[in-house]
Biopython code that builds the backbone (N, CA, C, O; Angstrom):
import numpy as np
from Bio.PDB.StructureBuilder import StructureBuilder

atoms = [
    (1, "MET", "N", (22.330, 59.245, 185.802)),
    (1, "MET", "CA", (23.134, 60.148, 185.809)),
    (1, "MET", "C", (22.191, 61.650, 185.826)),
    (1, "MET", "O", (21.032, 61.768, 185.428)),
    (2, "THR", "N", (22.912, 62.532, 186.304)),
    (2, "THR", "CA", (21.987, 63.739, 186.495)),
    (2, "THR", "C", (22.582, 64.825, 185.329)),
    (2, "THR", "O", (23.727, 64.719, 184.891)),
    (3, "ALA", "N", (21.880, 65.611, 185.003)),
    (3, "ALA", "CA", (22.297, 66.516, 183.913)),
    (3, "ALA", "C", (23.185, 67.772, 184.605)),
    (3, "ALA", "O", (22.883, 68.120, 185.747)),
    (4, "VAL", "N", (24.017, 68.281, 184.068)),
    (4, "VAL", "CA", (24.849, 69.194, 184.474)),
    (4, "VAL", "C", (24.428, 70.552, 183.912)),
    (4, "VAL", "O", (24.380, 70.753, 182.699)),
    (5, "THR", "N", (24.069, 71.646, 184.990)),
    (5, "THR", "CA", (23.791, 72.593, 184.534)),
    (5, "THR", "C", (24.926, 73.705, 184.366)),
    (5, "THR", "O", (25.709, 74.038, 185.256)),
    (6, "LYS", "N", (24.874, 74.259, 182.976)),
    (6, "LYS", "CA", (25.911, 75.449, 182.751)),
    (6, "LYS", "C", (25.627, 76.417, 183.523)),
    (6, "LYS", "O", (24.434, 76.707, 183.609)),
    (7, "LYS", "N", (26.596, 77.186, 184.293)),
    (7, "LYS", "CA", (26.838, 78.306, 184.967)),
    (7, "LYS", "C", (26.922, 79.456, 184.107)),
    (7, "LYS", "O", (27.571, 79.291, 183.075)),
    (8, "THR", "N", (26.346, 80.717, 184.331)),
    (8, "THR", "CA", (26.561, 81.970, 183.347)),
    (8, "THR", "C", (27.371, 82.830, 184.045)),
    (8, "THR", "O", (27.380, 82.979, 185.267)),
    (9, "ILE", "N", (28.288, 83.584, 182.948)),
    (9, "ILE", "CA", (29.594, 84.041, 183.007)),
    (9, "ILE", "C", (29.077, 85.711, 182.614)),
    (9, "ILE", "O", (28.505, 86.038, 181.574)),
    (10, "LEU", "N", (29.382, 86.441, 183.528)),
    (10, "LEU", "CA", (29.426, 87.931, 182.778)),
    (10, "LEU", "C", (30.861, 88.629, 182.958)),
    (10, "LEU", "O", (31.245, 88.939, 184.086)),
    (11, "ILE", "N", (31.513, 88.829, 182.006)),
    (11, "ILE", "CA", (32.980, 89.118, 181.920)),
    (11, "ILE", "C", (32.628, 90.791, 181.859)),
    (11, "ILE", "O", (31.850, 91.282, 181.041)),
    (12, "VAL", "N", (33.297, 91.483, 182.801)),
    (12, "VAL", "CA", (33.352, 93.104, 182.885)),
    (12, "VAL", "C", (34.618, 93.424, 182.141)),
    (12, "VAL", "O", (35.631, 92.818, 182.492)),
    (13, "LEU", "N", (34.690, 94.218, 181.248)),
    (13, "LEU", "CA", (35.909, 94.951, 180.848)),
    (13, "LEU", "C", (35.950, 96.230, 180.801)),
    (13, "LEU", "O", (35.388, 96.893, 179.929)),
    (14, "ARG", "N", (36.865, 96.863, 182.080)),
    (14, "ARG", "CA", (36.928, 98.110, 182.247)),
    (14, "ARG", "C", (38.195, 98.759, 181.917)),
    (14, "ARG", "O", (38.390, 99.883, 182.380)),
    (15, "HIS", "N", (39.105, 98.196, 181.162)),
    (15, "HIS", "CA", (40.364, 99.108, 180.420)),
    (15, "HIS", "C", (40.321, 99.196, 179.110)),
    (15, "HIS", "O", (39.776, 98.412, 178.333)),
    (16, "SER", "N", (41.089, 100.470, 178.795)),
    (16, "SER", "CA", (40.930, 100.993, 177.469)),
    (16, "SER", "C", (41.923, 99.775, 176.429)),
    (16, "SER", "O", (42.833, 99.082, 176.882)),
    (17, "PRO", "N", (41.486, 99.774, 175.104)),
    (17, "PRO", "CA", (42.029, 98.525, 174.573)),
    (17, "PRO", "C", (43.553, 98.705, 174.231)),
    (17, "PRO", "O", (44.088, 97.701, 173.760)),
    (18, "TYR", "N", (44.231, 99.666, 174.369)),
    (18, "TYR", "CA", (45.741, 99.391, 174.094)),
    (18, "TYR", "C", (46.638, 100.208, 175.444)),
    (18, "TYR", "O", (47.825, 100.531, 175.390)),
    (19, "GLY", "N", (45.962, 100.361, 176.297)),
    (19, "GLY", "CA", (46.805, 101.126, 177.506)),
    (19, "GLY", "C", (47.558, 99.729, 178.285)),
    (19, "GLY", "O", (48.658, 99.847, 178.824)),
    (20, "SER", "N", (46.956, 98.674, 178.265)),
    (20, "SER", "CA", (47.733, 97.430, 178.833)),
    (20, "SER", "C", (47.309, 96.322, 178.309)),
    (20, "SER", "O", (46.522, 96.378, 177.364)),
    (21, "GLY", "N", (47.746, 95.090, 178.817)),
    (21, "GLY", "CA", (47.227, 93.781, 178.594)),
    (21, "GLY", "C", (46.060, 93.336, 178.766)),
    (21, "GLY", "O", (45.471, 92.411, 178.208)),
    (22, "LEU", "N", (45.667, 94.223, 179.776)),
    (22, "LEU", "CA", (44.250, 93.889, 180.321)),
    (22, "LEU", "C", (43.063, 93.718, 179.374)),
    (22, "LEU", "O", (42.329, 92.740, 179.517)),
    (23, "ALA", "N", (42.879, 94.457, 178.587)),
    (23, "ALA", "CA", (41.774, 94.155, 177.610)),
    (23, "ALA", "C", (42.093, 93.023, 176.715)),
    (23, "ALA", "O", (41.279, 92.108, 176.587)),
    (24, "LYS", "N", (43.152, 93.023, 176.126)),
    (24, "LYS", "CA", (43.358, 91.889, 175.356)),
    (24, "LYS", "C", (42.995, 90.474, 176.100)),
    (24, "LYS", "O", (42.314, 89.542, 175.674)),
    (25, "ALA", "N", (43.657, 90.617, 177.320)),
    (25, "ALA", "CA", (43.400, 89.370, 178.139)),
    (25, "ALA", "C", (41.891, 88.741, 178.272)),
    (25, "ALA", "O", (41.514, 87.584, 178.090)),
    (26, "ALA", "N", (41.033, 90.119, 178.723)),
    (26, "ALA", "CA", (39.577, 89.452, 178.882)),
    (26, "ALA", "C", (38.908, 89.118, 177.628)),
    (26, "ALA", "O", (37.930, 88.371, 177.593)),
    (27, "LEU", "N", (39.441, 89.677, 176.575)),
    (27, "LEU", "CA", (38.598, 89.486, 175.190)),
    (27, "LEU", "C", (39.343, 87.839, 175.047)),
    (27, "LEU", "O", (38.638, 86.874, 174.753)),
    (28, "ASN", "N", (40.719, 87.714, 175.280)),
    (28, "ASN", "CA", (41.273, 86.095, 174.884)),
    (28, "ASN", "C", (40.121, 85.397, 176.066)),
    (28, "ASN", "O", (39.367, 84.500, 175.690)),
    (29, "THR", "N", (40.084, 85.837, 177.312)),
    (29, "THR", "CA", (39.391, 84.808, 177.985)),
    (29, "THR", "C", (37.911, 84.558, 177.366)),
    (29, "THR", "O", (37.502, 83.422, 177.124)),
    (30, "ALA", "N", (37.301, 85.499, 177.179)),
    (30, "ALA", "CA", (35.971, 85.405, 176.693)),
    (30, "ALA", "C", (35.795, 84.270, 175.557)),
    (30, "ALA", "O", (34.915, 83.410, 175.554)),
    (31, "LEU", "N", (36.888, 84.458, 174.520)),
    (31, "LEU", "CA", (36.987, 83.955, 173.150)),
    (31, "LEU", "C", (37.118, 82.275, 173.766)),
    (31, "LEU", "O", (36.358, 81.367, 173.429)),
    (32, "ALA", "N", (38.067, 82.167, 174.565)),
    (32, "ALA", "CA", (38.657, 80.846, 175.185)),
    (32, "ALA", "C", (37.629, 80.098, 175.873)),
    (32, "ALA", "O", (37.422, 78.900, 175.675)),
    (33, "SER", "N", (37.042, 80.762, 176.615)),
    (33, "SER", "CA", (35.667, 79.893, 177.577)),
    (33, "SER", "C", (34.724, 79.898, 176.426)),
    (33, "SER", "O", (34.325, 78.761, 176.178)),
    (34, "ALA", "N", (34.249, 80.808, 175.655)),
    (34, "ALA", "CA", (33.320, 80.322, 174.461)),
    (34, "ALA", "C", (33.553, 79.084, 174.051)),
    (34, "ALA", "O", (32.758, 78.148, 174.137)),
    (35, "ALA", "N", (34.814, 79.049, 173.528)),
    (35, "ALA", "CA", (35.232, 77.872, 172.569)),
    (35, "ALA", "C", (34.952, 76.590, 173.260)),
    (35, "ALA", "O", (34.723, 75.575, 172.602)),
    (36, "PHE", "N", (34.960, 76.589, 174.683)),
    (36, "PHE", "CA", (34.824, 75.466, 175.768)),
    (36, "PHE", "C", (33.298, 75.176, 176.243)),
    (36, "PHE", "O", (32.848, 74.479, 177.151)),
    (37, "ASP", "N", (32.683, 75.999, 175.252)),
    (37, "ASP", "CA", (31.103, 75.829, 175.365)),
    (37, "ASP", "C", (30.481, 76.524, 176.733)),
    (37, "ASP", "O", (29.570, 75.954, 177.333)),
    (38, "GLN", "N", (31.013, 77.765, 177.186)),
    (38, "GLN", "CA", (30.642, 78.166, 178.625)),
    (38, "GLN", "C", (29.548, 79.478, 178.175)),
    (38, "GLN", "O", (29.727, 80.159, 177.166)),
    (39, "SER", "N", (28.796, 79.603, 178.804)),
    (39, "SER", "CA", (27.722, 80.456, 178.571)),
    (39, "SER", "C", (28.156, 81.991, 179.267)),
    (39, "SER", "O", (28.294, 82.306, 180.449)),
    (40, "LEU", "N", (28.295, 82.723, 178.109)),
    (40, "LEU", "CA", (29.031, 84.015, 178.906)),
    (40, "LEU", "C", (28.609, 85.247, 177.862)),
    (40, "LEU", "O", (28.518, 85.137, 176.640)),
    (41, "ASP", "N", (28.357, 86.541, 178.717)),
    (41, "ASP", "CA", (28.326, 87.690, 178.175)),
    (41, "ASP", "C", (29.260, 88.573, 178.499)),
    (41, "ASP", "O", (30.044, 88.323, 179.415)),
    (42, "LEU", "N", (29.322, 89.914, 177.688)),
    (42, "LEU", "CA", (30.182, 90.671, 178.088)),
    (42, "LEU", "C", (29.542, 92.051, 178.411)),
    (42, "LEU", "O", (28.458, 92.383, 177.931)),
    (43, "LEU", "N", (30.358, 92.936, 179.354)),
    (43, "LEU", "CA", (29.720, 94.202, 179.832)),
    (43, "LEU", "C", (31.044, 95.244, 179.739)),
    (43, "LEU", "O", (31.960, 94.960, 180.511)),
    (44, "PHE", "N", (31.181, 96.074, 179.130)),
    (44, "PHE", "CA", (31.862, 97.029, 178.778)),
    (44, "PHE", "C", (31.582, 98.419, 179.803)),
    (44, "PHE", "O", (30.670, 99.210, 179.564)),
    (45, "MET", "N", (32.439, 98.554, 180.869)),
    (45, "MET", "CA", (32.403, 99.720, 181.554)),
    (45, "MET", "C", (33.286, 100.745, 181.687)),
    (45, "MET", "O", (34.342, 100.330, 181.210)),
    (46, "GLY", "N", (33.418, 101.782, 182.049)),
    (46, "GLY", "CA", (34.547, 102.924, 182.213)),
    (46, "GLY", "C", (35.151, 103.025, 180.971)),
    (46, "GLY", "O", (34.556, 103.200, 179.908)),
    (47, "ASN", "N", (36.507, 102.897, 181.149)),
    (47, "ASN", "CA", (37.228, 102.988, 179.925)),
    (47, "ASN", "C", (37.442, 101.957, 178.960)),
    (47, "ASN", "O", (38.110, 102.004, 177.927)),
    (48, "GLY", "N", (36.723, 100.941, 179.486)),
    (48, "GLY", "CA", (36.555, 99.433, 178.614)),
    (48, "GLY", "C", (35.525, 99.963, 177.536)),
    (48, "GLY", "O", (35.234, 99.086, 176.722)),
    (49, "VAL", "N", (35.005, 100.976, 177.361)),
    (49, "VAL", "CA", (33.755, 101.518, 176.289)),
    (49, "VAL", "C", (34.573, 101.739, 175.182)),
    (49, "VAL", "O", (34.139, 101.602, 174.038)),
    (50, "LEU", "N", (35.868, 102.113, 175.458)),
    (50, "LEU", "CA", (36.850, 102.559, 174.332)),
    (50, "LEU", "C", (37.079, 101.316, 173.401)),
    (50, "LEU", "O", (37.387, 101.561, 172.235)),
    (51, "GLN", "N", (36.972, 100.133, 173.756)),
    (51, "GLN", "CA", (37.306, 98.912, 173.097)),
    (51, "GLN", "C", (36.388, 98.976, 171.989)),
    (51, "GLN", "O", (36.824, 98.455, 170.962)),
    (52, "LEU", "N", (35.095, 99.535, 171.911)),
    (52, "LEU", "CA", (34.016, 99.354, 171.347)),
    (52, "LEU", "C", (34.186, 100.270, 170.304)),
    (52, "LEU", "O", (33.431, 100.096, 169.348)),
    (53, "GLN", "N", (35.173, 101.426, 170.216)),
    (53, "GLN", "CA", (35.124, 102.564, 169.075)),
    (53, "GLN", "C", (35.381, 102.057, 167.847)),
    (53, "GLN", "O", (36.441, 101.434, 167.778)),
    (54, "PRO", "N", (34.774, 102.126, 166.910)),
    (54, "PRO", "CA", (34.924, 101.729, 165.417)),
    (54, "PRO", "C", (35.724, 102.151, 164.881)),
    (54, "PRO", "O", (36.076, 103.264, 165.270)),
    (55, "ASP", "N", (36.462, 101.550, 163.719)),
    (55, "ASP", "CA", (37.571, 102.167, 162.945)),
    (55, "ASP", "C", (38.994, 102.209, 163.702)),
    (55, "ASP", "O", (39.835, 103.065, 163.429)),
    (56, "GLN", "N", (39.183, 101.247, 164.642)),
    (56, "GLN", "CA", (40.458, 101.209, 165.349)),
    (56, "GLN", "C", (41.623, 100.713, 164.663)),
    (56, "GLN", "O", (41.501, 99.770, 163.881)),
    (57, "ASP", "N", (42.778, 101.271, 164.886)),
    (57, "ASP", "CA", (43.672, 100.409, 164.233)),
    (57, "ASP", "C", (45.060, 100.449, 165.222)),
    (57, "ASP", "O", (45.836, 101.350, 165.539)),
    (58, "GLY", "N", (44.954, 98.887, 165.566)),
    (58, "GLY", "CA", (46.161, 98.656, 166.702)),
    (58, "GLY", "C", (47.450, 98.665, 166.106)),
    (58, "GLY", "O", (48.429, 98.878, 166.821)),
    (59, "ARG", "N", (47.620, 98.391, 164.467)),
    (59, "ARG", "CA", (49.130, 98.632, 164.197)),
    (59, "ARG", "C", (49.947, 99.867, 164.554)),
    (59, "ARG", "O", (51.172, 99.919, 164.662)),
    (60, "VAL", "N", (49.024, 100.902, 164.729)),
    (60, "VAL", "CA", (49.945, 102.200, 165.183)),
    (60, "VAL", "C", (50.411, 101.794, 166.394)),
    (60, "VAL", "O", (51.622, 102.002, 166.471)),
    (61, "LYS", "N", (49.811, 101.155, 167.662)),
    (61, "LYS", "CA", (50.635, 100.819, 168.461)),
    (61, "LYS", "C", (51.365, 99.315, 168.620)),
    (61, "LYS", "O", (51.756, 98.806, 169.671)),
    (62, "GLY", "N", (51.426, 98.804, 167.385)),
    (62, "GLY", "CA", (51.896, 97.384, 167.347)),
    (62, "GLY", "C", (51.300, 96.131, 167.776)),
    (62, "GLY", "O", (51.851, 95.032, 167.829)),
    (63, "VAL", "N", (50.049, 96.448, 168.090)),
    (63, "VAL", "CA", (49.237, 95.197, 168.420)),
    (63, "VAL", "C", (48.159, 94.841, 167.557)),
    (63, "VAL", "O", (48.066, 95.472, 166.504)),
    (64, "LYS", "N", (47.309, 93.927, 167.813)),
    (64, "LYS", "CA", (46.391, 93.424, 167.011)),
    (64, "LYS", "C", (45.126, 94.224, 167.320)),
    (64, "LYS", "O", (44.850, 94.599, 168.460)),
    (65, "ASP", "N", (44.386, 94.460, 166.261)),
    (65, "ASP", "CA", (42.982, 95.234, 166.074)),
    (65, "ASP", "C", (42.046, 94.626, 167.042)),
    (65, "ASP", "O", (41.609, 93.486, 166.881)),
    (66, "VAL", "N", (41.719, 95.415, 168.096)),
    (66, "VAL", "CA", (40.591, 94.773, 168.855)),
    (66, "VAL", "C", (39.172, 94.662, 168.083)),
    (66, "VAL", "O", (38.277, 93.916, 168.478)),
    (67, "GLY", "N", (39.102, 95.205, 167.330)),
    (67, "GLY", "CA", (37.779, 95.498, 166.419)),
    (67, "GLY", "C", (37.578, 94.007, 165.980)),
    (67, "GLY", "O", (36.573, 93.360, 166.274)),
    (68, "ARG", "N", (38.531, 93.570, 165.315)),
    (68, "ARG", "CA", (38.608, 92.137, 164.568)),
    (68, "ARG", "C", (37.845, 91.099, 165.668)),
    (68, "ARG", "O", (36.864, 90.377, 165.493)),
    (69, "GLN", "N", (38.596, 91.288, 166.747)),
    (69, "GLN", "CA", (38.167, 90.093, 167.791)),
    (69, "GLN", "C", (36.764, 90.468, 168.344)),
    (69, "GLN", "O", (36.100, 89.527, 168.779)),
    (70, "LEU", "N", (36.367, 91.375, 168.376)),
    (70, "LEU", "CA", (35.150, 91.927, 168.652)),
    (70, "LEU", "C", (33.801, 91.617, 167.648)),
    (70, "LEU", "O", (32.646, 91.333, 167.968)),
    (71, "ALA", "N", (34.412, 91.785, 166.330)),
    (71, "ALA", "CA", (33.766, 91.207, 165.402)),
    (71, "ALA", "C", (33.338, 89.606, 165.208)),
    (71, "ALA", "O", (32.322, 89.144, 164.689)),
    (72, "SER", "N", (34.330, 89.012, 165.732)),
    (72, "SER", "CA", (33.867, 87.344, 165.772)),
    (72, "SER", "C", (33.398, 86.930, 167.058)),
    (72, "SER", "O", (33.538, 85.752, 167.385)),
    (73, "LEU", "N", (32.745, 87.926, 167.986)),
    (73, "LEU", "CA", (32.043, 87.158, 169.182)),
    (73, "LEU", "C", (30.775, 86.609, 168.755)),
    (73, "LEU", "O", (30.337, 85.855, 169.624)),
    (74, "PRO", "N", (30.047, 86.700, 167.780)),
    (74, "PRO", "CA", (28.937, 85.681, 167.333)),
    (74, "PRO", "C", (29.536, 84.641, 166.627)),
    (74, "PRO", "O", (28.732, 83.759, 166.323)),
    (75, "LEU", "N", (30.548, 84.476, 166.309)),
    (75, "LEU", "CA", (31.215, 83.290, 165.917)),
    (75, "LEU", "C", (31.235, 82.435, 166.859)),
    (75, "LEU", "O", (30.991, 81.257, 166.599)),
    (76, "TYR", "N", (31.536, 82.854, 168.177)),
    (76, "TYR", "CA", (31.704, 81.954, 169.464)),
    (76, "TYR", "C", (30.609, 81.887, 170.307)),
    (76, "TYR", "O", (30.753, 81.494, 171.465)),
    (77, "ASP", "N", (29.346, 82.279, 169.795)),
    (77, "ASP", "CA", (28.097, 82.362, 170.669)),
    (77, "ASP", "C", (28.028, 83.190, 171.403)),
    (77, "ASP", "O", (27.242, 83.080, 172.345)),
    (78, "ILE", "N", (28.808, 84.316, 171.256)),
    (78, "ILE", "CA", (28.607, 85.695, 172.508)),
    (78, "ILE", "C", (27.966, 86.736, 171.848)),
    (78, "ILE", "O", (28.452, 87.603, 171.122)),
    (79, "ASN", "N", (26.573, 86.509, 172.260)),
    (79, "ASN", "CA", (25.670, 87.242, 171.331)),
    (79, "ASN", "C", (25.074, 88.571, 172.317)),
    (79, "ASN", "O", (24.489, 89.529, 171.812)),
    (80, "HIS", "N", (25.286, 88.465, 173.512)),
    (80, "HIS", "CA", (24.840, 89.697, 174.394)),
    (80, "HIS", "C", (26.003, 90.529, 174.917)),
    (80, "HIS", "O", (26.776, 90.085, 175.766)),
    (81, "VAL", "N", (26.103, 91.683, 174.418)),
    (81, "VAL", "CA", (27.320, 92.408, 174.696)),
    (81, "VAL", "C", (26.550, 93.972, 175.338)),
    (81, "VAL", "O", (25.682, 94.566, 174.698)),
    (82, "TYR", "N", (27.004, 94.385, 176.518)),
    (82, "TYR", "CA", (26.358, 95.537, 177.121)),
    (82, "TYR", "C", (27.418, 96.324, 177.436)),
    (82, "TYR", "O", (28.558, 95.891, 177.603)),
    (83, "VAL", "N", (27.013, 97.737, 177.544)),
    (83, "VAL", "CA", (28.010, 98.818, 177.360)),
    (83, "VAL", "C", (27.115, 99.850, 178.757)),
    (83, "VAL", "O", (25.903, 99.820, 178.970)),
    (84, "ASP", "N", (28.048, 100.602, 179.449)),
    (84, "ASP", "CA", (27.759, 101.473, 180.513)),
    (84, "ASP", "C", (27.546, 102.568, 179.549)),
    (84, "ASP", "O", (28.464, 103.024, 178.867)),
    (85, "ALA", "N", (26.077, 103.071, 179.487)),
    (85, "ALA", "CA", (25.672, 104.298, 178.978)),
    (85, "ALA", "C", (26.300, 105.589, 179.295)),
    (85, "ALA", "O", (26.468, 106.462, 178.444)),
    (86, "GLN", "N", (26.700, 105.719, 180.725)),
    (86, "GLN", "CA", (27.040, 106.882, 181.197)),
    (86, "GLN", "C", (28.550, 106.903, 180.667)),
    (86, "GLN", "O", (28.875, 107.993, 180.196)),
    (87, "ALA", "N", (29.552, 105.894, 180.652)),
    (87, "ALA", "CA", (30.747, 106.028, 180.050)),
    (87, "ALA", "C", (30.798, 106.276, 178.653)),
    (87, "ALA", "O", (31.720, 106.982, 178.243)),
    (88, "VAL", "N", (29.823, 105.738, 177.711)),
    (88, "VAL", "CA", (29.554, 106.058, 176.488)),
    (88, "VAL", "C", (29.367, 107.830, 176.444)),
    (88, "VAL", "O", (30.043, 108.456, 175.628)),
    (89, "GLU", "N", (28.563, 108.447, 177.225)),
    (89, "GLU", "CA", (27.987, 109.561, 177.074)),
    (89, "GLU", "C", (29.576, 110.644, 177.529)),
    (89, "GLU", "O", (29.867, 111.716, 176.998)),
    (90, "ARG", "N", (30.288, 109.997, 178.528)),
    (90, "ARG", "CA", (31.637, 110.718, 178.973)),
    (90, "ARG", "C", (32.508, 110.915, 177.927)),
    (90, "ARG", "O", (33.080, 111.969, 177.648)),
    (91, "TYR", "N", (32.592, 109.768, 177.311)),
    (91, "TYR", "CA", (33.522, 109.838, 176.202)),
    (91, "TYR", "C", (32.889, 110.393, 174.636)),
    (91, "TYR", "O", (33.598, 110.454, 173.632)),
    (92, "ASN", "N", (31.861, 110.658, 174.658)),
    (92, "ASN", "CA", (30.999, 111.357, 173.506)),
    (92, "ASN", "C", (31.305, 110.345, 172.434)),
    (92, "ASN", "O", (32.095, 110.753, 171.583)),
    (93, "MET", "N", (30.882, 109.184, 172.290)),
    (93, "MET", "CA", (31.082, 108.200, 171.541)),
    (93, "MET", "C", (29.675, 107.836, 170.652)),
    (93, "MET", "O", (28.547, 107.868, 171.145)),
    (94, "ASP", "N", (29.923, 107.548, 169.501)),
    (94, "ASP", "CA", (29.154, 107.221, 168.677)),
    (94, "ASP", "C", (29.367, 105.800, 168.286)),
    (94, "ASP", "O", (30.310, 105.515, 167.547)),
    (95, "LEU", "N", (28.507, 104.839, 168.759)),
    (95, "LEU", "CA", (28.752, 103.218, 168.643)),
    (95, "LEU", "C", (27.807, 102.994, 167.535)),
    (95, "LEU", "O", (27.586, 101.798, 167.342)),
    (96, "SER", "N", (27.209, 103.780, 166.781)),
    (96, "SER", "CA", (26.170, 103.008, 165.682)),
    (96, "SER", "C", (27.134, 102.306, 164.879)),
    (96, "SER", "O", (26.577, 101.466, 164.172)),
    (97, "LYS", "N", (28.419, 102.352, 164.732)),
    (97, "LYS", "CA", (29.234, 101.525, 163.926)),
    (97, "LYS", "C", (30.390, 100.660, 164.564)),
    (97, "LYS", "O", (31.445, 100.253, 164.077)),
    (98, "SER", "N", (29.881, 100.528, 165.719)),
    (98, "SER", "CA", (30.779, 99.640, 166.553)),
    (98, "SER", "C", (30.828, 98.164, 165.844)),
    (98, "SER", "O", (29.906, 97.731, 165.152)),
    (99, "PRO", "N", (31.940, 97.516, 166.098)),
    (99, "PRO", "CA", (32.040, 96.063, 165.486)),
    (99, "PRO", "C", (31.366, 94.848, 165.941)),
    (99, "PRO", "O", (31.550, 93.696, 165.548)),
    (100, "VAL", "N", (30.450, 95.340, 166.948)),
    (100, "VAL", "CA", (29.732, 94.258, 167.633)),
    (100, "VAL", "C", (28.240, 95.129, 167.924)),
    (100, "VAL", "O", (28.244, 96.337, 168.165)),
    (101, "GLU", "N", (27.189, 94.435, 167.867)),
    (101, "GLU", "CA", (25.863, 94.948, 168.342)),
    (101, "GLU", "C", (26.075, 95.021, 169.890)),
    (101, "GLU", "O", (26.559, 94.128, 170.585)),
    (102, "ILE", "N", (25.639, 96.206, 170.295)),
    (102, "ILE", "CA", (25.528, 96.210, 171.883)),
    (102, "ILE", "C", (24.210, 96.819, 172.496)),
    (102, "ILE", "O", (23.420, 97.463, 171.806)),
    (103, "ARG", "N", (24.042, 96.596, 173.709)),
    (103, "ARG", "CA", (22.897, 96.996, 174.289)),
    (103, "ARG", "C", (23.393, 98.066, 175.428)),
    (103, "ARG", "O", (24.246, 97.671, 176.223)),
    (104, "ARG", "N", (22.940, 99.283, 175.530)),
    (104, "ARG", "CA", (23.216, 100.082, 176.382)),
    (104, "ARG", "C", (22.485, 100.037, 177.683)),
    (104, "ARG", "O", (21.264, 99.880, 177.675)),
    (105, "LEU", "N", (23.229, 100.179, 178.933)),
    (105, "LEU", "CA", (22.448, 99.975, 180.160)),
    (105, "LEU", "C", (22.884, 101.184, 181.115)),
    (105, "LEU", "O", (24.044, 101.588, 181.197)),
    (106, "ASP", "N", (21.784, 101.714, 181.836)),
    (106, "ASP", "CA", (22.369, 102.412, 183.003)),
    (106, "ASP", "C", (22.532, 102.024, 184.154)),
    (106, "ASP", "O", (22.216, 100.855, 184.376)),
    (107, "GLY", "N", (23.064, 102.833, 185.260)),
    (107, "GLY", "CA", (23.546, 102.228, 186.491)),
    (107, "GLY", "C", (22.729, 101.284, 187.146)),
    (107, "GLY", "O", (23.172, 100.207, 187.543)),
    (108, "PRO", "N", (21.245, 101.732, 187.312)),
    (108, "PRO", "CA", (20.228, 100.504, 187.959)),
    (108, "PRO", "C", (20.302, 99.274, 187.207)),
    (108, "PRO", "O", (20.257, 98.179, 187.767)),
    (109, "GLU", "N", (20.416, 99.418, 185.935)),
    (109, "GLU", "CA", (20.218, 98.272, 185.013)),
    (109, "GLU", "C", (21.423, 97.331, 184.922)),
    (109, "GLU", "O", (21.333, 96.141, 184.618)),
    (110, "ILE", "N", (22.596, 97.996, 185.224)),
    (110, "ILE", "CA", (23.887, 97.185, 185.363)),
    (110, "ILE", "C", (23.943, 96.434, 186.707)),
    (110, "ILE", "O", (24.477, 95.326, 186.754)),
    (111, "ARG", "N", (23.423, 96.988, 187.765)),
    (111, "ARG", "CA", (23.261, 96.474, 188.751)),
    (111, "ARG", "C", (22.215, 95.067, 188.971)),
    (111, "ARG", "O", (22.380, 94.123, 189.744)),
    (112, "GLN", "N", (21.158, 95.304, 188.046)),
    (112, "GLN", "CA", (20.199, 94.165, 188.054)),
    (112, "GLN", "C", (20.970, 93.244, 187.024)),
    (112, "GLN", "O", (20.938, 92.042, 187.285)),
    (113, "LEU", "N", (21.607, 93.608, 185.973)),
    (113, "LEU", "CA", (21.932, 92.561, 185.033)),
    (113, "LEU", "C", (23.233, 91.703, 185.991)),
    (113, "LEU", "O", (23.040, 90.499, 186.164)),
    (114, "MET", "N", (24.261, 92.197, 186.472)),
    (114, "MET", "CA", (25.341, 91.478, 187.171)),
    (114, "MET", "C", (24.560, 90.580, 188.516)),
    (114, "MET", "O", (25.276, 89.762, 189.093)),
    (115, "ILE", "N", (23.320, 90.720, 188.925)),
    (115, "ILE", "CA", (22.581, 89.793, 190.059)),
    (115, "ILE", "C", (22.061, 88.419, 189.089)),
    (115, "ILE", "O", (21.819, 87.307, 189.560)),
    (116, "CYS", "N", (21.973, 88.748, 187.816)),
    (116, "CYS", "CA", (21.587, 87.524, 187.013)),
    (116, "CYS", "C", (22.824, 86.395, 186.629)),
    (116, "CYS", "O", (22.628, 85.382, 185.958)),
    (117, "TYR", "N", (23.581, 86.631, 186.964)),
    (117, "TYR", "CA", (25.056, 85.698, 186.442)),
    (117, "TYR", "C", (25.328, 84.956, 187.594)),
    (117, "TYR", "O", (25.156, 85.420, 188.721)),
    (118, "ASP", "N", (25.851, 83.536, 187.315)),
    (118, "ASP", "CA", (26.378, 82.815, 188.409)),
    (118, "ASP", "C", (27.790, 83.347, 188.801)),
    (118, "ASP", "O", (28.248, 83.225, 189.937)),
    (119, "HIS", "N", (28.417, 83.924, 187.806)),
    (119, "HIS", "CA", (29.890, 84.329, 188.216)),
    (119, "HIS", "C", (29.951, 85.770, 187.323)),
    (119, "HIS", "O", (29.386, 86.003, 186.255)),
    (120, "LEU", "N", (30.714, 86.539, 188.016)),
    (120, "LEU", "CA", (31.247, 87.813, 187.543)),
    (120, "LEU", "C", (32.812, 87.351, 187.286)),
    (120, "LEU", "O", (33.337, 86.495, 187.998)),
    (121, "LEU", "N", (33.529, 88.021, 186.162)),
    (121, "LEU", "CA", (34.763, 87.992, 186.084)),
    (121, "LEU", "C", (35.209, 89.589, 185.284)),
    (121, "LEU", "O", (34.800, 90.121, 184.252)),
    (122, "GLY", "N", (36.237, 90.007, 186.328)),
    (122, "GLY", "CA", (36.402, 91.535, 186.017)),
    (122, "GLY", "C", (37.856, 91.751, 185.462)),
    (122, "GLY", "O", (38.770, 91.204, 186.080)),
    (123, "PHE", "N", (38.142, 92.484, 184.376)),
    (123, "PHE", "CA", (39.304, 92.706, 183.899)),
    (123, "PHE", "C", (39.619, 94.561, 184.026)),
    (123, "PHE", "O", (40.683, 95.035, 183.627)),
]
sb = StructureBuilder()
sb.init_structure("model")
sb.init_model(0)
sb.init_chain("A")
sb.init_seg("    ")
for serial, (resi, resn, name, xyz) in enumerate(atoms, 1):
    if name == "N":
        sb.init_residue(resn, " ", resi, " ")
    sb.init_atom(name, np.array(xyz, "f"), 0.0, 1.0, " ", f" {name:<3s}", serial, name[0])
structure = sb.get_structure()
């Protein structure tokens, strides 16, 4: 019997946390995939970086808090979270208290990162 090689997945999150259901769907997909032992990482780009803003309160919009889901990522072995540095600068964000540890990447680093994965899944 031959060994099965796991494919790597990069989930790209581009939507703000409460503007539509896409941000929630992306996080739910990541958590569900990781629960089934898929090897995946996350990349927040554009408006998606707003999901990383600390101290969000989703109750204002009547939805679950995104920060809680993000804080649970290590429990699912999702340990690599990347962020588009230009988008962080555009929104003048301080991510030092983000609910999850992140690594900032510039444009060329993002392109190089995407090449390293077997599959890209964008939301």
